[in-house]
N, C-alpha and C positions, 0 to 999 in steps of 0.2 A: 543159179543164184541171181536174184534180181538186182542187188546193190552191193557188189563185192568190194572189199578193200584189198587192193593189189599193191604190194610193197616191192619195190625194185631197187637193188643196190648194184654197185659195180664201179670199177675204176674209171678215171678220166678217159674220154675218148672211146669208150666201149660201145657207144651207140645207144645209151640208155634213153636219152631224150627223144630221139626219133622213134625208137621202139615204143616208149611209153605213150607218146602222142598218138602213134598209130593204133595202139591197142585201145586207148581211151576213146578215140574217134569211132573205131569199128564197133565197139561194144556200147557206145553211148554213155560213157562214164566221164566224170570230171578228172582233171589232171593237175598235179602240183609238182613243180620242179624245185626241190628244196636247195639244190646247188645254186639256183639263181637268187634265192634268198640270202645265201652266204655271200655271194658276189655282190649283191645290192648293199649289204651291210658293209662290205670292204670298200665299195665305191663311196658310200656316205662317209666313212671314216677318213678315207684319203682326201675327200673333198674338205673335210674339216681340219686337215692338217695333222691328223693323228698317226703316229708311227705305228705301223701294223705289227712290228716286232716288239713293241712295249705293251706287254699284256695287261699291265695295270691301267695304262691310259686307255686301251681298248675297252676294258671292262668298265671304265668310268663313263666313256662316251656312248657306248652302244645302247643303253636304255633310252636315250633320246632319239633314236633312229626309228621312224615309223615306216615299216615295210608292208606293202599291200600287193598281194599276189592274185592275178586273174586265173581262173581255173578252167577256161574253155580250151580244150585241146587243139582246136583249129586256130585259135588266136590267143595263146597265153600271154599274159602281160605281167610286168613287174614294175612297181613304182616305189620311190622313196618319197613319202609325203605325196605331193602332187606331181613330182617329176618322173617322167617316163625314163627309166634307165636301162631298157632292154638292150640298146646298142652299147652304151658306155661300159656295162659290166662285162663285156666280152673283150675289152681291150687288154693289152699286154701288161699294163700296170696293175690292173685288178687280178689278173691271172697269177702274176708273180707274188701277190700279197695274200690271196685268199686262204691259203693253207695256214698261214700264221694266225690270221683272224679266227678261222674256223676252229683252231686248237684252244682258244680261250674258253674254259668251262662255262662262264656265265653268259657268253654269247650263244653257246649251244643250248643252254637252258632256256634262253629267251626265244630262240628260233624254234626249238622243239615245241614249246608251248603254242606258238603260232601254227606250226604244222598240225598239231593234234587238233587245234580249234578248227582248222579247215576241213579236216576229216569228219569232225563232229557236225560241222555245218552241212556237209554233203549228206551225211546220214540222216540228219533232221529233215532234209528236204527230199529224202527218199532216193538219193543218188549214190552210186558207187563212185569210187575214185581210184586212180592210179597215182602212187606217190613214188617218186624217184629220188635217190640220193646215195649216201655212203654208209648211213647208219639206220636206214629205215626198217630193215628186217630185224635188227639187233637191238635197237634203242627206241626209236620213235614208235614203231607199230609192231611189237613182237607178237601180237595176236592177230595180225593181218590174216585174211582168208587165203591169200596166195602170196608166197614169198619166192622171188626170183633173184638170182645173182647173175647178171649179164657181164660177160668178159670177152676178151679177144687177145690175140697175140699183140705184144707191144708195138711191133712194126706196122701191123694193120691199123692199130689205134692211131698211130702217128700219121699215117697216110690219110685216114678219115678226118683227123683233126686239122691237117693242112688244107684239105679240100674244104672243110667247113669254114676256116678262116678266109679262104679265097672267095667263097660264096658271100661272106658277110662283109667283104671289102676291107678285111684287116690285113696288115702285113703278114706275108707268109714266110715262115722260117724254113730253113733246110729240114727236110724230113727227118734226117738223123738227129738234128738239134731238137726237133720236136719230140722225137722218141726219148731222147735223153731227159728232156723236161718232164715228160710224163712218167718216166721211171722215177725221177726225183720226187714228183708229187705223190706217186704210189707209196714211196717209202715214208714220206711225211705223214700221209693220211692213215697209213696202216700202223704207224708207231706212236702216234699222238696219245697222250694219256686220256683225253676226253673223247669218248665215243669214236674209236678208231675204225677205219674201214675193215670190215670182216664179213665173212659169209656166215649167215645163221646156219645152225646144224640142219634145220629142216627146210632150207631154201633150195630150190631147184636150180642147178647151174645150167646156163644157156651160153654156150661158147659160139660166138657169132663170127669167128675167124673165117669160116668157109661158107657162111650163109649170107644170102641177100637180105636186105631190109624187109622186104615183103615176106620172106620165109620166116624170119624171126617173129615178126608181128603175128603171122598166122599161128605159129607154134605157141606163143604166149596166149593168144586168144583161145586156142584149143584148151590150154591148161585152165584158164578162167572158166570156160564153158563147162569143164568137167568137174568143177567144184560141187560138193554136195549141197543140197538145200539146207538152210539153217532150220533147226528145230526149236 
């Protein structure tokens, strides 16, 4: 398939971003990190002094936030207006607040529309795209050519997240504390009313607990290469 749409879901710390960027780079596809979009929205609202737990205030402020996503897998970018927020959105304050902001239905509607527009833009240009998030296979792109659910044991996810934080220069929490935080976010994301984290019935589960990053990328690439040609 020349321009596949690959939808990838999974919990926090499962390795989705690294896998999706690797797959997109290998296959020459565009890449969209929808989680970064929700983080960018959260950062913008915090900068405006909006309480992330006040759903009404979030819903009122969100439409004024302009989010621009770059889809080059080698150098993906995320801006709020003209401000590069790739670094700030990975901070602890955003991480603590993003689940609450993501649970607001109107925020999800706003960002899902942007996400689908990026996919349409890629298709119009003759490009395939890899899109990652938590509701991509179930809500955003239910008709994607390939659906994958990436997961891993919580302890492994916690260790990976701690390593990522260290590489980004963020304060590194105790791994057990990180695991507790991931489990808490899993619960929030899976139980929210609007577009909860869930595995689509036809998604292929890829458990990365005992796999290297290169092995996971190769496996998902093989799945994409095995897609039937569109008729």
